[in-house]
MARKOL-519432 format. One record per residue (C-alpha): residue number from 0; residue in three letters; chain; z, y, x negated. Coordinates in nm, 2 decimals, always signed. Last residue first. Layout:
BEGIN
vexpa n NUM, res ala, chain A, Z Z, Y Y, X X $
...
// end
This chain:
BEGIN
vexpa n 211, res phe, chain A, Z +4.36, Y -16.76, X +9.53 $
vexpa n 210, res ile, chain A, Z +4.03, Y -16.57, X +9.53 $
vexpa n 209, res thr, chain A, Z +4.02, Y -16.23, X +9.34 $
vexpa n 208, res arg, chain A, Z +3.74, Y -15.99, X +9.48 $
vexpa n 207, res lys, chain A, Z +3.55, Y -15.80, X +9.23 $
vexpa n 206, res lys, chain A, Z +3.55, Y -15.42, X +9.29 $
vexpa n 205, res glu, chain A, Z +3.21, Y -15.26, X +9.27 $
vexpa n 204, res ile, chain A, Z +3.16, Y -14.88, X +9.16 $
vexpa n 203, res val, chain A, Z +2.81, Y -14.75, X +9.17 $
vexpa n 202, res lys, chain A, Z +2.78, Y -14.42, X +8.97 $
vexpa n 201, res lys, chain A, Z +2.55, Y -14.12, X +9.01 $
vexpa n 200, res ile, chain A, Z +2.53, Y -13.82, X +8.79 $
vexpa n 199, res lys, chain A, Z +2.34, Y -13.51, X +8.86 $
vexpa n 198, res lys, chain A, Z +2.30, Y -13.19, X +8.64 $
vexpa n 197, res gln, chain A, Z +2.18, Y -12.85, X +8.77 $
vexpa n 196, res gly, chain A, Z +2.07, Y -12.55, X +8.58 $
vexpa n 195, res phe, chain A, Z +2.02, Y -12.19, X +8.70 $
vexpa n 194, res trp, chain A, Z +1.91, Y -11.92, X +8.43 $
vexpa n 193, res val, chain A, Z +1.85, Y -11.55, X +8.42 $
vexpa n 192, res lys, chain A, Z +2.07, Y -11.48, X +8.73 $
vexpa n 191, res ala, chain A, Z +2.05, Y -11.10, X +8.76 $
vexpa n 190, res asn, chain A, Z +2.40, Y -10.94, X +8.80 $
vexpa n 189, res ser, chain A, Z +2.24, Y -10.62, X +8.63 $
vexpa n 188, res glu, chain A, Z +2.50, Y -10.55, X +8.35 $
vexpa n 187, res leu, chain A, Z +2.67, Y -10.89, X +8.33 $
vexpa n 186, res asp, chain A, Z +2.34, Y -11.08, X +8.33 $
vexpa n 185, res val, chain A, Z +2.44, Y -11.42, X +8.48 $
vexpa n 184, res met, chain A, Z +2.37, Y -11.76, X +8.34 $
vexpa n 183, res gln, chain A, Z +2.42, Y -12.03, X +8.61 $
vexpa n 182, res leu, chain A, Z +2.58, Y -12.38, X +8.63 $
vexpa n 181, res asp, chain A, Z +2.56, Y -12.63, X +8.90 $
vexpa n 180, res val, chain A, Z +2.72, Y -12.99, X +8.83 $
vexpa n 179, res gln, chain A, Z +2.66, Y -13.24, X +9.09 $
vexpa n 178, res tyr, chain A, Z +2.84, Y -13.59, X +9.10 $
vexpa n 177, res phe, chain A, Z +2.76, Y -13.87, X +9.32 $
vexpa n 176, res met, chain A, Z +2.99, Y -14.17, X +9.35 $
vexpa n 175, res ala, chain A, Z +2.86, Y -14.48, X +9.53 $
vexpa n 174, res lys, chain A, Z +3.14, Y -14.71, X +9.63 $
vexpa n 173, res thr, chain A, Z +3.14, Y -15.08, X +9.71 $
vexpa n 172, res gly, chain A, Z +3.43, Y -15.25, X +9.86 $
vexpa n 171, res asp, chain A, Z +3.25, Y -15.31, X +10.19 $
vexpa n 170, res ala, chain A, Z +3.11, Y -14.96, X +10.24 $
vexpa n 169, res glu, chain A, Z +3.17, Y -14.64, X +10.04 $
vexpa n 168, res asp, chain A, Z +2.96, Y -14.32, X +9.99 $
vexpa n 167, res leu, chain A, Z +3.13, Y -14.02, X +9.82 $
vexpa n 166, res ile, chain A, Z +2.97, Y -13.69, X +9.74 $
vexpa n 165, res thr, chain A, Z +3.10, Y -13.47, X +9.46 $
vexpa n 164, res ala, chain A, Z +3.09, Y -13.11, X +9.34 $
vexpa n 163, res ile, chain A, Z +3.15, Y -12.93, X +9.02 $
vexpa n 162, res thr, chain A, Z +3.08, Y -12.55, X +9.01 $
vexpa n 161, res gly, chain A, Z +2.93, Y -12.27, X +8.80 $
vexpa n 160, res lys, chain A, Z +2.98, Y -12.00, X +8.56 $
vexpa n 159, res met, chain A, Z +2.81, Y -11.87, X +8.23 $
vexpa n 158, res ile, chain A, Z +2.85, Y -11.50, X +8.17 $
vexpa n 157, res tyr, chain A, Z +2.61, Y -11.28, X +7.99 $
vexpa n 156, res asp, chain A, Z +2.60, Y -10.97, X +7.79 $
vexpa n 155, res ala, chain A, Z +2.96, Y -11.00, X +7.67 $
vexpa n 154, res gly, chain A, Z +3.15, Y -10.70, X +7.53 $
vexpa n 153, res ile, chain A, Z +3.26, Y -10.73, X +7.16 $
vexpa n 152, res glu, chain A, Z +3.62, Y -10.59, X +7.12 $
vexpa n 151, res lys, chain A, Z +3.69, Y -10.29, X +6.91 $
vexpa n 150, res gly, chain A, Z +3.91, Y -10.09, X +7.16 $
vexpa n 149, res pro, chain A, Z +4.24, Y -10.19, X +7.00 $
vexpa n 148, res ala, chain A, Z +4.30, Y -10.17, X +6.62 $
vexpa n 147, res lys, chain A, Z +4.41, Y -10.47, X +6.42 $
vexpa n 146, res gln, chain A, Z +4.71, Y -10.41, X +6.19 $
vexpa n 145, res thr, chain A, Z +4.69, Y -10.52, X +5.83 $
vexpa n 144, res asp, chain A, Z +4.71, Y -10.17, X +5.67 $
vexpa n 143, res glu, chain A, Z +4.99, Y -10.07, X +5.91 $
vexpa n 142, res arg, chain A, Z +5.21, Y -10.35, X +5.82 $
vexpa n 141, res ala, chain A, Z +5.29, Y -10.56, X +6.13 $
vexpa n 140, res tyr, chain A, Z +5.58, Y -10.50, X +6.38 $
vexpa n 139, res met, chain A, Z +5.47, Y -10.26, X +6.65 $
vexpa n 138, res ala, chain A, Z +5.11, Y -10.25, X +6.63 $
vexpa n 137, res gln, chain A, Z +5.10, Y -10.61, X +6.54 $
vexpa n 136, res glu, chain A, Z +5.29, Y -10.71, X +6.87 $
vexpa n 135, res lys, chain A, Z +5.03, Y -10.51, X +7.06 $
vexpa n 134, res arg, chain A, Z +4.74, Y -10.69, X +6.89 $
vexpa n 133, res glu, chain A, Z +4.90, Y -11.02, X +6.98 $
vexpa n 132, res ser, chain A, Z +4.91, Y -10.92, X +7.34 $
vexpa n 131, res arg, chain A, Z +4.55, Y -10.84, X +7.32 $
vexpa n 130, res val, chain A, Z +4.47, Y -11.19, X +7.18 $
vexpa n 129, res glu, chain A, Z +4.67, Y -11.36, X +7.46 $
vexpa n 128, res asp, chain A, Z +4.50, Y -11.16, X +7.73 $
vexpa n 127, res arg, chain A, Z +4.15, Y -11.23, X +7.57 $
vexpa n 126, res glu, chain A, Z +4.23, Y -11.60, X +7.58 $
vexpa n 125, res asn, chain A, Z +4.29, Y -11.60, X +7.96 $
vexpa n 124, res lys, chain A, Z +3.97, Y -11.40, X +8.01 $
vexpa n 123, res gly, chain A, Z +3.73, Y -11.59, X +7.79 $
vexpa n 122, res ala, chain A, Z +3.68, Y -11.56, X +7.43 $
vexpa n 121, res val, chain A, Z +3.34, Y -11.45, X +7.28 $
vexpa n 120, res phe, chain A, Z +3.03, Y -11.66, X +7.19 $
vexpa n 119, res thr, chain A, Z +2.75, Y -11.49, X +6.99 $
vexpa n 118, res val, chain A, Z +2.44, Y -11.69, X +7.09 $
vexpa n 117, res lys, chain A, Z +2.19, Y -11.91, X +6.91 $
vexpa n 116, res gln, chain A, Z +2.44, Y -12.06, X +6.65 $
vexpa n 115, res ser, chain A, Z +2.44, Y -12.38, X +6.87 $
vexpa n 114, res asn, chain A, Z +2.79, Y -12.45, X +6.76 $
vexpa n 113, res thr, chain A, Z +2.94, Y -12.17, X +6.97 $
vexpa n 112, res leu, chain A, Z +2.74, Y -12.25, X +7.28 $
vexpa n 111, res glu, chain A, Z +2.82, Y -12.63, X +7.25 $
vexpa n 110, res arg, chain A, Z +3.20, Y -12.58, X +7.18 $
vexpa n 109, res glu, chain A, Z +3.22, Y -12.33, X +7.48 $
vexpa n 108, res leu, chain A, Z +3.07, Y -12.57, X +7.71 $
vexpa n 107, res asp, chain A, Z +3.30, Y -12.86, X +7.60 $
vexpa n 106, res thr, chain A, Z +3.60, Y -12.62, X +7.63 $
vexpa n 105, res val, chain A, Z +3.49, Y -12.55, X +7.99 $
vexpa n 104, res phe, chain A, Z +3.47, Y -12.92, X +8.06 $
vexpa n 103, res thr, chain A, Z +3.82, Y -12.98, X +7.94 $
vexpa n 102, res his, chain A, Z +3.95, Y -12.69, X +8.14 $
vexpa n 101, res val, chain A, Z +3.78, Y -12.84, X +8.45 $
vexpa n 100, res asn, chain A, Z +4.01, Y -13.14, X +8.44 $
vexpa n 99, res ile, chain A, Z +3.88, Y -13.30, X +8.75 $
vexpa n 98, res his, chain A, Z +4.11, Y -13.41, X +9.04 $
vexpa n 97, res glu, chain A, Z +3.90, Y -13.57, X +9.31 $
vexpa n 96, res his, chain A, Z +3.73, Y -13.45, X +9.63 $
vexpa n 95, res ser, chain A, Z +3.49, Y -13.22, X +9.44 $
vexpa n 94, res ser, chain A, Z +3.45, Y -12.84, X +9.46 $
vexpa n 93, res asn, chain A, Z +3.61, Y -12.80, X +9.10 $
vexpa n 92, res leu, chain A, Z +3.52, Y -12.44, X +9.03 $
vexpa n 91, res val, chain A, Z +3.39, Y -12.34, X +8.68 $
vexpa n 90, res thr, chain A, Z +3.52, Y -11.99, X +8.61 $
vexpa n 89, res gly, chain A, Z +3.36, Y -11.78, X +8.31 $
vexpa n 88, res val, chain A, Z +3.23, Y -11.88, X +7.99 $
vexpa n 87, res val, chain A, Z +3.13, Y -11.58, X +7.77 $
vexpa n 86, res val, chain A, Z +2.80, Y -11.49, X +7.61 $
vexpa n 85, res val, chain A, Z +2.70, Y -11.22, X +7.37 $
vexpa n 84, res pro, chain A, Z +2.31, Y -11.22, X +7.31 $
vexpa n 83, res gln, chain A, Z +2.19, Y -11.24, X +6.95 $
vexpa n 82, res arg, chain A, Z +2.05, Y -10.93, X +6.80 $
vexpa n 81, res arg, chain A, Z +1.72, Y -10.72, X +6.78 $
vexpa n 80, res lys, chain A, Z +1.78, Y -10.60, X +7.14 $
vexpa n 79, res ser, chain A, Z +1.44, Y -10.66, X +7.27 $
vexpa n 78, res gln, chain A, Z +1.34, Y -10.96, X +7.08 $
vexpa n 77, res ser, chain A, Z +1.69, Y -11.12, X +7.12 $
vexpa n 76, res phe, chain A, Z +1.69, Y -11.05, X +7.49 $
vexpa n 75, res thr, chain A, Z +1.36, Y -11.21, X +7.56 $
vexpa n 74, res asn, chain A, Z +1.41, Y -11.49, X +7.33 $
vexpa n 73, res leu, chain A, Z +1.73, Y -11.59, X +7.51 $
vexpa n 72, res trp, chain A, Z +1.60, Y -11.52, X +7.87 $
vexpa n 71, res pro, chain A, Z +1.30, Y -11.75, X +7.81 $
vexpa n 70, res tyr, chain A, Z +1.49, Y -12.08, X +7.86 $
vexpa n 69, res glu, chain A, Z +1.57, Y -12.31, X +7.58 $
vexpa n 68, res leu, chain A, Z +1.93, Y -12.19, X +7.55 $
vexpa n 67, res ala, chain A, Z +2.01, Y -12.30, X +7.91 $
vexpa n 66, res glu, chain A, Z +1.87, Y -12.64, X +7.86 $
vexpa n 65, res lys, chain A, Z +2.07, Y -12.71, X +7.55 $
vexpa n 64, res val, chain A, Z +2.38, Y -12.58, X +7.73 $
vexpa n 63, res met, chain A, Z +2.31, Y -12.81, X +8.02 $
vexpa n 62, res ser, chain A, Z +2.27, Y -13.13, X +7.81 $
vexpa n 61, res glu, chain A, Z +2.55, Y -13.09, X +7.59 $
vexpa n 60, res ala, chain A, Z +2.79, Y -12.99, X +7.86 $
vexpa n 59, res val, chain A, Z +2.68, Y -13.28, X +8.09 $
vexpa n 58, res met, chain A, Z +2.72, Y -13.53, X +7.80 $
vexpa n 57, res arg, chain A, Z +3.07, Y -13.41, X +7.70 $
vexpa n 56, res ser, chain A, Z +3.22, Y -13.38, X +8.05 $
vexpa n 55, res asp, chain A, Z +3.07, Y -13.72, X +8.16 $
vexpa n 54, res thr, chain A, Z +3.19, Y -13.89, X +7.85 $
vexpa n 53, res asp, chain A, Z +3.55, Y -13.74, X +7.91 $
vexpa n 52, res asn, chain A, Z +3.58, Y -13.86, X +8.25 $
vexpa n 51, res trp, chain A, Z +3.47, Y -13.82, X +8.61 $
vexpa n 50, res arg, chain A, Z +3.57, Y -14.12, X +8.82 $
vexpa n 49, res gly, chain A, Z +3.41, Y -14.47, X +8.79 $
vexpa n 48, res ser, chain A, Z +3.75, Y -14.64, X +8.73 $
vexpa n 47, res leu, chain A, Z +3.71, Y -14.79, X +8.39 $
vexpa n 46, res asp, chain A, Z +3.40, Y -14.60, X +8.25 $
vexpa n 45, res thr, chain A, Z +3.46, Y -14.60, X +7.86 $
vexpa n 44, res val, chain A, Z +3.16, Y -14.48, X +7.66 $
vexpa n 43, res val, chain A, Z +3.24, Y -14.49, X +7.29 $
vexpa n 42, res gly, chain A, Z +3.25, Y -14.14, X +7.13 $
vexpa n 41, res ala, chain A, Z +3.63, Y -14.16, X +7.08 $
vexpa n 40, res asp, chain A, Z +3.60, Y -14.48, X +6.87 $
vexpa n 39, res ile, chain A, Z +3.82, Y -14.74, X +6.99 $
vexpa n 38, res arg, chain A, Z +4.19, Y -14.83, X +6.94 $
vexpa n 37, res thr, chain A, Z +4.32, Y -15.13, X +7.15 $
vexpa n 36, res val, chain A, Z +4.66, Y -15.13, X +7.30 $
vexpa n 35, res arg, chain A, Z +4.81, Y -15.45, X +7.44 $
vexpa n 34, res thr, chain A, Z +5.10, Y -15.45, X +7.68 $
vexpa n 33, res glu, chain A, Z +5.23, Y -15.80, X +7.76 $
vexpa n 32, res gly, chain A, Z +5.39, Y -15.93, X +8.08 $
vexpa n 31, res gly, chain A, Z +5.60, Y -16.24, X +8.03 $
vexpa n 30, res cys, chain A, Z +5.92, Y -16.05, X +8.16 $
vexpa n 29, res ala, chain A, Z +5.75, Y -15.96, X +8.49 $
vexpa n 28, res ala, chain A, Z +5.60, Y -16.29, X +8.56 $
vexpa n 27, res leu, chain A, Z +5.91, Y -16.48, X +8.45 $
vexpa n 26, res gly, chain A, Z +6.12, Y -16.26, X +8.68 $
vexpa n 25, res val, chain A, Z +5.89, Y -16.32, X +8.98 $
vexpa n 24, res leu, chain A, Z +5.89, Y -16.68, X +8.91 $
vexpa n 23, res leu, chain A, Z +6.27, Y -16.69, X +8.89 $
vexpa n 22, res cys, chain A, Z +6.30, Y -16.50, X +9.23 $
vexpa n 21, res met, chain A, Z +6.07, Y -16.75, X +9.39 $
vexpa n 20, res leu, chain A, Z +6.26, Y -17.03, X +9.27 $
vexpa n 19, res val, chain A, Z +6.59, Y -16.88, X +9.40 $
vexpa n 18, res ala, chain A, Z +6.44, Y -16.82, X +9.74 $
vexpa n 17, res pro, chain A, Z +6.29, Y -17.18, X +9.74 $
vexpa n 16, res lys, chain A, Z +6.65, Y -17.31, X +9.65 $
vexpa n 15, res ile, chain A, Z +6.84, Y -17.10, X +9.91 $
vexpa n 14, res trp, chain A, Z +6.67, Y -17.22, X +10.22 $
vexpa n 13, res leu, chain A, Z +6.71, Y -17.60, X +10.14 $
vexpa n 12, res asn, chain A, Z +7.07, Y -17.52, X +10.02 $
vexpa n 11, res arg, chain A, Z +7.14, Y -17.36, X +10.37 $
vexpa n 10, res gln, chain A, Z +7.02, Y -17.66, X +10.54 $
vexpa n 9, res thr, chain A, Z +7.25, Y -17.89, X +10.32 $
vexpa n 8, res met, chain A, Z +7.54, Y -17.67, X +10.40 $
vexpa n 7, res ile, chain A, Z +7.48, Y -17.69, X +10.76 $
vexpa n 6, res ser, chain A, Z +7.46, Y -18.06, X +10.74 $
vexpa n 5, res met, chain A, Z +7.76, Y -18.09, X +10.54 $
vexpa n 4, res val, chain A, Z +7.95, Y -17.90, X +10.81 $
vexpa n 3, res pro, chain A, Z +7.81, Y -18.11, X +11.07 $
vexpa n 2, res glu, chain A, Z +7.92, Y -18.44, X +10.90 $
vexpa n 1, res arg, chain A, Z +8.28, Y -18.31, X +10.84 $
vexpa n 0, res met, chain A, Z +8.38, Y -18.31, X +11.20 $
// end
């Protein structure tokens, strides 16, 4: 009667050993993993996923602001008004299929407009609300000789606004990602569009297949 018992135990051991071995291998793979961080210059292009990234945001902002400020509307205004136009950045809509940090792109646009020294750049809507709240606080708590009076803001002459859209084409593990950024400069008094710019980016993403 002992032989069947031993036979059953032997069969169980044959099943247990591969399972234990598999667990050990998985454990070793998990424990043996190493995280390596490499610091690189922020200006270096790193395109790991093919999605919209900091390089795209910076390059598009630089290119489109430069183009906008080279158009005739700027000189026409400066000559007729004898001053620089006042510009504000409005809403940039994300109409793409992926998450894009639009705030970063707007900040890049604001930086390029400000540093150009060709226009006077003023704070956007959200920033104005914060500044106005600060003035109210000053009116209540700051010394009178240091308080900033309301009603002295500089009104913008033009607003820059636009959209970011995408088109995705995919087949056999290869993707073609197409980004289109449309920006326009609008006269706040007449609603006339004095400049319309468009920037296109196309990326092809290929995934290498691993053969075991």
